[in-house]
C-alpha positions as CSV (number, residue, x, y, z in Angstrom):
1,X,8.3,1.1,34.9
2,X,11.1,3.3,33.8
3,X,12.0,0.8,31.0
4,X,8.4,1.0,29.7
5,X,8.5,4.8,29.6
6,X,11.8,4.7,27.7
7,X,10.6,2.1,25.3
8,X,7.3,4.0,24.6
9,X,9.3,7.2,24.1
10,X,11.7,5.5,21.6
11,X,8.8,4.0,19.7
12,X,7.0,7.3,19.5
13,X,10.1,9.1,18.3
14,X,10.8,6.4,15.7
15,X,7.2,6.4,14.4
16,X,7.1,10.2,14.0
17,X,10.5,10.2,12.2
18,X,9.3,7.4,9.8
19,X,6.0,9.1,9.1
20,X,7.4,12.6,8.7
21,X,10.4,12.0,6.5
22,X,9.2,11.3,2.9
23,X,7.0,13.5,0.8
24,X,3.9,11.8,-0.6
25,X,4.1,10.1,-4.0
26,X,2.9,12.1,-6.9
27,X,-0.9,11.8,-7.3
28,X,-3.7,13.4,-9.3
29,X,-6.4,15.2,-7.3
30,X,-8.8,14.7,-10.2
31,X,-8.3,10.9,-10.3
32,X,-8.2,10.9,-6.5
33,X,-11.7,12.4,-6.4
34,X,-13.0,9.8,-8.8
35,X,-11.4,7.0,-6.7
36,X,-12.6,8.5,-3.4
37,X,-16.2,8.4,-4.8
38,X,-15.7,5.0,-6.6
39,X,-14.6,3.3,-3.3
40,X,-17.3,5.1,-1.4
41,X,-14.9,6.8,1.1
42,X,-17.4,9.7,1.2
43,X,-20.0,7.5,2.9
44,X,-18.0,7.6,6.2
45,X,-15.7,10.5,5.7
46,X,-17.8,13.0,3.8
47,X,-17.3,14.2,0.2
48,X,-14.4,16.5,1.3
49,X,-13.0,14.4,4.1
50,X,-14.9,16.6,6.6
51,X,-16.8,13.6,8.2
52,X,-20.1,12.2,7.0
53,X,-23.3,13.5,8.5
54,X,-23.9,10.1,10.1
55,X,-20.6,10.5,12.0
56,X,-19.4,7.0,11.1
57,X,-15.8,7.9,10.2
58,X,-13.4,10.5,11.4
59,X,-12.6,13.8,9.7
60,X,-9.6,13.2,7.5
61,X,-9.2,16.6,5.8
62,X,-8.1,19.3,6.0
63,X,-5.1,18.6,8.3
64,X,-3.9,15.5,6.7
65,X,-1.8,12.8,8.3
66,X,1.6,12.3,6.7
67,X,1.3,10.0,3.7
68,X,3.0,7.0,5.4
69,X,0.5,7.2,8.3
70,X,-2.4,7.7,5.9
71,X,-1.4,4.7,3.8
72,X,-0.9,2.5,6.9
73,X,-4.4,3.4,8.2
74,X,-6.0,2.7,4.8
75,X,-4.1,-0.6,4.3
76,X,-4.4,-1.9,7.9
77,X,-7.0,0.2,9.6
78,X,-7.9,0.4,13.3
79,X,-11.4,0.0,14.5
80,X,-14.3,-0.5,12.0
81,X,-12.9,0.7,8.7
82,X,-12.4,-2.1,6.2
83,X,-8.9,-2.7,4.9
84,X,-8.2,-1.5,1.4
85,X,-5.4,-3.8,0.4
86,X,-3.2,-3.3,-2.7
87,X,-5.1,-5.9,-4.7
88,X,-8.3,-3.8,-4.3
89,X,-6.9,-0.2,-4.2
90,X,-3.7,0.3,-6.1
91,X,-0.8,2.4,-4.7
92,X,-1.4,4.9,-7.4
93,X,-5.1,5.3,-6.5
94,X,-4.1,5.7,-2.9
95,X,-1.6,8.4,-3.8
96,X,-4.4,10.0,-6.0
97,X,-6.9,10.0,-3.1
98,X,-4.2,11.5,-0.8
99,X,-3.6,14.3,-3.4
100,X,-7.4,15.0,-3.6
101,X,-7.7,15.2,0.2
102,X,-4.6,17.3,0.5
103,X,-6.2,20.0,-1.7
104,X,-9.3,20.1,0.4
105,X,-9.8,23.4,2.2
106,X,-13.2,23.5,3.9
107,X,-12.8,27.1,5.2
108,X,-11.4,29.9,3.1
109,X,-8.9,32.2,4.7
110,X,-10.6,35.2,6.3
111,X,-8.8,37.6,3.9
112,X,-10.5,35.8,0.9
113,X,-14.1,36.5,2.1
114,X,-15.1,39.8,0.6
115,X,-17.9,40.6,3.1
116,X,-15.3,40.4,6.0
117,X,-13.0,42.9,4.3
118,X,-14.4,46.3,5.3
C-alpha cells in the first residue's frame, strides 16, 4: 500500500512539472476563434469556453489548463470528446485555439463596472 502511495505521488509530481514548465506556443486569438467555430468546439464548450447550454462539455475558460495538458486532452481526450488528431487539427490551429480561450474573460473585474463604483 505504501508503494502505491509513493508511486502515485511521484506520478502526480512528474505530471504537474511536465504540464507547468513550458509556455504555450505562439498563437493568434483571431485565428483561434475562427478555428474554434470551424471545428464546432462551441457546440459542447460554449462560444467562450464557458460550457454550452446543453451541458455536454466542461467549462474550459477562463482558468485554462496549462498548454501541455490542454493539447493532451484535445489529442487524446477522456470520456466522450472525439480526438482531434494532428492530421485533422494542426498544431498551429491548436495553439491558436488556446490563444483565443486564454483571452476569454467572462466576468469583468469589479473595478471595471461603472455602476459598482460609487
